[in-house]
N, C-alpha and C positions, 0 to 999 in steps of 0.2 A: 504493500500500500504506500502511495506517495506521501511523504512527510511534509508538513507545513511549518514554516518558521515565521513568527511575528518579530519584526525588527522595528526599532524606534529611533528617530533622528535626535540629534543633540542641538545645543545652542547655536544660533546662526540661521536657522530655518524659519524663525518666527516672523509673523506679519500681522498687522491689524486685520481682524476679521477671521483669523484662523479658527476653525471649529464651529463657526457661527451657525452653519446650516445643520450640523449635528445637534447643536443646542436647541435650535428651533423645531427640529423634527423628533426629538427623543426626550421623553420625560426622565429616563435614566441618566442621560447626559446632563440635563439640568440639575439633577440631584448631585452629580459629581462636582459641578461648578459651585453649587451652594455649600457643599461640605468643605471644599477647598477654601472658600471665603471664610467660613466659620472657623476653620483651623488656623488660618493665618492672619485674620483681621484685615484682609485686603479684598476689595471688590474685584474678583477675578473676571467676572463677566464684563465689567467696565474696562478693565485692563486689556482684555483680549479683543473687544469688539468696538470700542470707541477710540477715536484719534487721541493719542496722548504721547508724552515725551518719555515715558517710563519703560515701555516695552523692551527697548534695546539696552536697558541698564541691567547688568547681571543679576542683581538681587531681585528684580521683578521678572526678567526674562525667564529665569529658571522655573519659578512657580507657575507662570503662565503656560510654558511649554508642557510641563509635566501634567498639569491639570487637563490641558487640551488632549494630550495623548491618552490619558487614562479615560477621559470621557468618551473619546472615539472607540477605545478598546472595549468599554462596557457595552456600547451599542453593537459592535461587531460580534461580541460573544452572544449577546441576546439574539442576534440574527442567526446564530447557530454555527458560525465559523470558529473552529477550535485549532489551537496550535499544538505541535508536538515538541517544540523547543523555542526559546526566545532569547533575545539579546538586544541591547541598545547601545548606540554610540555615545559615549561620555554621559551627558545628562540623561540621555535616553535609557540608560541602564536602570534608572529608577522606575520608569514605566514598565520595563521588563520584569522588575521585581513584583510590581503590582499584577502583571499578567499571569505569572506563575504562582501567585499567592504566597510569596516568601515574606511579604510585608503588607500590613494593612494600609489601605488608602489614606486614612487620617494620619497615620504615623509618617507616611511618605510626604504628605503635604507639609507637615510641621518640620520635618527634616530638611526638605528642599528649601523652605524659606530661610532656614539658618545657613544651609550650604551656600546659597546665593549671597548672603550677607558676608559670610566668612571669605568667600572667594573675591568679592568686590573689595574688601578691606585688606586682603593679604598683600597685594602689590598694586596699589592704585595707579601708579605712574611709572613709566620707564620700561614697560614690557612690550613684547611684540611677538607675532606669529607670522609665518610665511609658508605658502604651499609650494613645494618643490616638484616640478613636473619633469618626467622623462629621465630620471637618474636612479640607478640601482641603490637599494636600501643600504647595502654594505658600504658603499662609497659615502653616502650621507652620514652614516653612523661614524665612520672613520674621521671625516672632516670635523664633525661636531665634537667628537671625543678629543681631538687634538687642539681644538680652539681654546684659547685662554679664558674666554668669558663663559658665562652660563648660557648654554644653548644645547638643545638636544631634540630628539624626535618626540613629537607630541602625539601624532597619529600615523599609523600605517593604514592608509585608507584603502588603497587598491594598487595594482601594478601601475607604476608610472606616476603615482601621486602620494606624496608623503609630506606631512606638515611638521615644520620645526618651530620651536618655541623657546623663549628665554629673554635675556636682557636685550633691549632695543638695539644697542650698538653691536652686540654679539650676533644677533640674528642678521643684521645688515651686513656685517663682515663675512659671516658664514655664507650668506646668499651669494656674495661675490665669488667666493671660493668654489661654491657649488656650480655656478655658471661656468667658471673656468674649467671645472672638472667634467663638463658636458651636459649639465642640466639644460633643458629646453627653455624653461622659465622659472622664475622665483617670484611668486605673487604675494605681496603683503596683504594680510587679512585685516579686515576692520573688526577688531576685537577690543575688549576693555581690559585685557590682562593676558599674561603669559601662561595660559592654561596648559595643564599637563606638563609642567616643568618643575624642577626643584624649588623654584621661587614661590610656588603655591603650597609647599609642604606645611607651612604654618596653618593654612586653612584646613588641611586634613587632620592636623593635630587638634585643632579646636572642634572639629566635627566628631572626633573620636568619642568624647564623653556623651554626646547626643546619640551616637550609634550604639554604644554599650548600654544605654538606658532602654533600648527597644527589644522586643521579643521577635526575633526573626524565626520563621517557620520553615519546615521542610517544603521545598518547592513541589508543586503538584505535577510538574513536568520539568525537564531540564532547562536550566538557565546558565548562560555562559558569561563569565567575567571578562571585562575589558583588560584587566591586568594580566590574566593568565591565558586568555583565549581558550579556556577549558571549562568543562561543566563543574559547577559548584554543587557538590553532593552533601556537604555538611553545612547547615545553616549557621553554625557557630563560626564559620570562616567568613561569613558575609561582612560583618563590621570591619574587620581588618582590611579586607579587599576594597571596600568602599573608602576607607581612610586613605589607602595607598593610591586609589584611582585618581584622586584629585591632582596628584603630582607625578603619576606614572604615565608611560606611553599607552595609548589606546590601540590595542592590537586588533583592529577591525578586519583587515584582510585575513588574518589568521583565524579569526572567529568564524567568518563566512566559510573558509576552507574546512574548518572543523565540522561545521554543520553539513556541508556537502559530503564530506567523508562519512558522516553518520547517516546519510541517506536522504537529506532534505532536497526536494526537487521544486518546492514552491516557496518563494519568499514574499511575504506580505509586509510592505512598509506602511506603518500606521503613524500619521502625523503630517504636519505641514511640509510642503516641498517634495522633491523627488531625488534628493541627494543620495540616499542610501541605495535606491534602485539603480542609479547610475554606477555606483561603486560595484554592486553585485554583478551587473552586466559586464563590467571590465574584469572581474575575477573569474567569471565562468559564463560561457554562452550556452551551456547545457541545461540551465535551470530556467524556470518561469519566474518572472518578477512582476508583482502586482502592487500598485500604489493605491492606498486609500487615504485621500486627503479631503474629499468631498463626500457628502451623504450618498450621492449617486454612484460614487466609486464603490461603496460598500455593496450596493445592490448588484453592480456588475461583477464584483468579486464573488458574491454568493452564487451567481449563476455559473461561475467557473468551478468553484471549489466544493459546492454542496451537491 
């Protein structure tokens, strides 16, 4: 039987109006937004659907994205589409935790609110990230390792696309060296911090206490960690992995390759944008990729998968 994976995008895919048609068409979705608002003291509906200057600020982006993804997820589950395995890129990992039942929605909302604040405050100025196109990972790793400043790989996205992160000057210098080494392009990213670099370790340390205060449960189906690109079988391992995730590389390509090796043939991206669908297609042309961003996408996916 063909296996289905639910995958969830991370920060950067957000936009005003994301999830609004789900909100308007599903009572279950509306309940998710209401619960998130109650847990965080933020009007999430207003944050996601009305023009504002907060949505692209990390401490607000994160709770808006996760709420939207979990709301969509609940509608998709209600439709009868079920997953065999799940993972999320960076922030999306928290929606994956909700999907497999490893953490309660209300706990995720409270945790994400704090995570966003901690990451916003950890390194407010002087950080940068850049997407490196067309260069082998081993070459990028070597150049970053030999660089005197703080710079390293933040994301292994897919073949030919790796993101580096660190001090602004170090990222700039490393980008020049990477271009000289054969990279096709190095594209600076519009981000508010050096995510998934050692500069964010303090945010993970602050998050540790909040993580240890929660009861993580045995996942109802396999969930794959960003840090290890492997299945998390013991819920007691989740707090440490999420603490590390803030400042560790996101092994997304390896995660998708792990799923494919385990028999996944259908990948369903749940959330705003089509970034992950693009990554999966570059990793393998042998699998089916479905994006659910709009309510009508869910109906189309059901026709294929049910």
